[in-house]
N, C-alpha and C positions, 0 to 999 in steps of 0.2 A: 130165960133167952135161950131159942132154941138153937140146938147145936149144929156146927157150920155145914159139918159132913151130912147130918140128917137131912138137911134143906136140901142141898145139891142131891142126895141121892131121890128125894122124894120129885124133885123139878126134873129129874132124869127119868123116873119110872112112867110119867105122867107124860114124856117126851115120846117115848118109846110105844105108848100103846095110844100116838095120834093124838092126845087132848091135852089142854091148857092147863097147866099149874092152878092151884087153887091162888084166888091174891092172897092168902095169908101167907101161902109157904114162899110166894116170890115178894112178901115185904119183908118175912122173917129171913130169906136168903139174904136180901139186900142190905136189910139192917146187919144183919152179922158180918158180911163184906166191909162196908163201910167201916164198922165197929174195928173190925182186924186190920185195916186198911189205917184209921186211924191211930192205932197200938203201934202200926210200923212205922208213921211216919216219926211219931213222938220217939221213938226208939233211935231215928235213923239221925247223924250227926247234921243233916241239911233240911229235918223236918221241925226242929225244934224254934221255928219261927224268928223272929225280931231280936230275940238273946242273941241266937248263935250269927244271926246274920252281923249282928252290933261288934259280937267278939270278933267274929274274922275278919271284921272293915279296921277294927281295932288294930289288930294285929298287921293288916295290909299298909296301914299309917304307920305303924312302927318302924316296918321295914324299910320302906321308903326313905323315913326320915334317919334312919343308920346312914351310920359314915360308911363312903363306897366301899368296897374291896380296894386296898393296892395293889396296881398294877406290879407285875411280876418284873424284877429289875433285869436289864438290859444289859448286854455285854458291849462296853464302846472300846473302839479301837483307835489309838492314833499313831502314825508313823511318822518319828523326826524328820524334817525335811528341808529344814533352815539352817542357816549360820547362827549361831548360839549369840556372837555379836558381830559390831560391824571396825571396819580398818582396822582390823589384825595381822599379825605374820605368823605364820606357821613354825614353831620354834624347834618341835621334836613329834615325829609322826609315830602312828600306830604299829608296834612291833618290837624285836629284839633294839638294844641301843646301850649306849654306855651312861651308865646312870650320872646325872652330872651332882650328884650331892656325894653317892655313896660310893661312886665308881662300880669297877664290873660291868660284865655285861646281863643285861635282866630284859624281861619282856615290859614293855610300854603296853598300860592297857584302855591306854588314850591318845587324843593328841594335845598340844602345848600352841595355845595362841597368845602372843605375847601383845599387850596393849598398856596403854598408861593404866595407874590405879585410878576407879573411879568409872572405868569404862565400861557403861549398861551392858547387860548381859540378859538375854530374852531366851524365854521357854524356845523350844524346836519343835515341840506339838500341845495337842490339850493332854490334859491329865491330870493325875492329883499329888500333892507334895506330901512325900511318903515321910522326907528328913529336910531339917532346915535347921541346923545347928552347927558346932564345931564336932570335926569326928577325926580325931589321929592325926596323921598326917597327910593329911586333907586340907587341914585347916576349914574356913568357914567355908561348908559343906551343902548341898544343895542334889535331894533327891526324885525325879519324878517316874508316877506309875502312867505307864502310857497303856495299861491294856496289854493280853496276850501275853505275859512275862517279859514285856519290853519296859525298858528304863532307861532315863537318862542321867547321866552325874554331872557334876558343876564343884569345882574343886577350889581354893588358895582363893573364896572372895573376899573382898575386903568390908562387905555389908551383904544382908541377906536383906530383901523387902517383901517376902513371901514366911507363911507359918506351914508347920506338918497339918494335915488335913484339908488343906484349903485345893480348891480347883483353880486351875491356869489355863488360857486360851494358849494357842500357837504364835507369838508373839508380843505376847505380855513380858513385862519389866521383873525378872525375880530377882537381881542382884547386882554387883559391881565389882570389877575384875579388883582383884588384891595379888599380895604375897603371903599368903598366910600359910601355917604349917610350914611341911618340907617344900620349901622354896627355893630357887635361889632370884624371882626378881616378879616383877609383875607380871600375870601371865593368868590364863584359863586354863585349868587344866578338864578336857570334856570327854566325857564317855558315855558311848550307848551298849545295852548289854542286855541279852537275850537268854531266858531261863539261866539268869544268875551271869553269865557268861559275856565278857567284852569281846564286843566284835569292833571290824575298824569301823570308825564313826564316819569316815570321809565320803563311803556312797549314800550316809542321812544327812547329810548337810546340803542338799539343794533337793528342787520337787520334782521327781521325773515324771514323765507320763504317764508311767505305772501309778505311783502315788496319787497324782493328780486325777486319775479316773478311780481308784480306791476312796478318795475322798468324797468324790460326787455319788458314789456307789452308796457310802455310808451315811451321806447326809450331814457330815463334817466338816466342804471342802477344805613385858621382862623379859626372860629367856630363858632355856632348861626349864627345870621344875620335874616335881613329883609324878 
């Protein structure tokens, strides 16, 4: 085989003299170029012909048939904005009061709504049930997480209709009024907490224009007691 460099040198020399290169030199150079290009193609991942393409196609099919990447989790926030039950009577408001059982002045972290035992209790916003069981002086108790460190609490229930880990919708039945735990009669003790701290629930018991706008923007539109 004629060396590629020698062939090109000969062709260049003839060209400088204004002469045509001998056919044998051109042929040898062309053959050398073709051989080298074939070698380069064989060493290239794209030059291995049908076998390489078959492997690539198989890889593409494998990717297409694989499980799609799970979407990134989204943060959902739902602000409490309705009464937790119907036809009730407010018997104890939020703030300092004389405790009906233990006596003495102490903070009341929610409100008490008196109603007959068995009165339905409803979720006041969409959320996730974090707890649904007996909880100390709260008796039968439900805690719902609404996102953004906001939660609602329902206490002294006679019966619970949801389970921990369950997602609930605003207005969904979650339990029934009772007098379990430290209670002096059938009523619902209702709390709203933000970052773990109790706030006055009264502003969260009606749907304001601001709350309606927020929901549209995010696409979600006894007596006494403890």
